[in-house]
C-alpha positions in Angstrom: 102.8 84.2 102.8 106.0 85.9 103.2 106.7 85.5 99.6 104.5 88.6 98.9 107.3 90.8 100.7 110.4 92.6 99.1 113.4 90.5 99.7 114.9 93.0 102.4 111.6 93.2 104.1 111.2 89.6 104.3 114.8 89.3 105.9 114.4 92.0 108.2 110.8 90.8 109.4 112.2 87.2 109.6 115.2 88.1 111.8 112.9 90.5 114.0 109.7 88.5 114.3 110.8 84.9 114.0 114.6 84.9 115.2 114.0 87.4 117.8 116.8 89.9 117.2 116.4 93.6 118.1 116.4 96.4 115.5 120.0 97.4 116.6 121.2 94.0 116.1 119.6 93.9 112.8 121.0 97.1 111.7 124.6 95.9 112.4 123.9 92.5 110.6 122.6 94.1 107.6 124.5 97.3 107.4 121.3 99.5 107.5 120.1 102.2 109.8 118.1 101.1 113.0 115.2 103.2 111.7 115.3 101.4 108.4 114.8 98.1 110.1 111.8 99.3 112.0 110.5 100.7 108.8 110.8 97.3 107.1 109.0 95.5 110.0 106.2 97.9 109.8 105.8 97.8 106.1 106.1 94.0 106.3 103.2 94.0 108.9 101.0 96.2 106.7 101.5 94.2 103.7 100.8 90.8 105.6 97.7 92.3 107.4 96.2 93.4 104.0 96.9 89.9 102.6 95.2 88.2 105.5 92.5 90.6 105.2 91.8 89.4 101.7 91.5 85.9 103.1 88.9 87.3 105.6 91.2 87.3 108.5 90.8 90.7 110.1 92.6 92.3 113.1 95.4 89.8 112.9 98.2 90.8 115.4 101.5 90.2 113.7 104.3 90.4 116.5 103.3 93.7 117.9 105.1 93.2 121.1 107.8 95.9 121.4 111.3 94.8 122.0 
């Protein structure tokens, strides 16, 4: 499922949603602004929700917990 994401978005989403890193930590690791890390997670969620909707899965919650 994550293969639909651009490489950077996939990496940021994995670090945030799966590995549990905070945006500040991700920004330091990848050398990107913290806001860019947040954008990649937001964009990844939108794309994944759209893909899940194609499979008939609506209102999927994708790591919506704020850290």
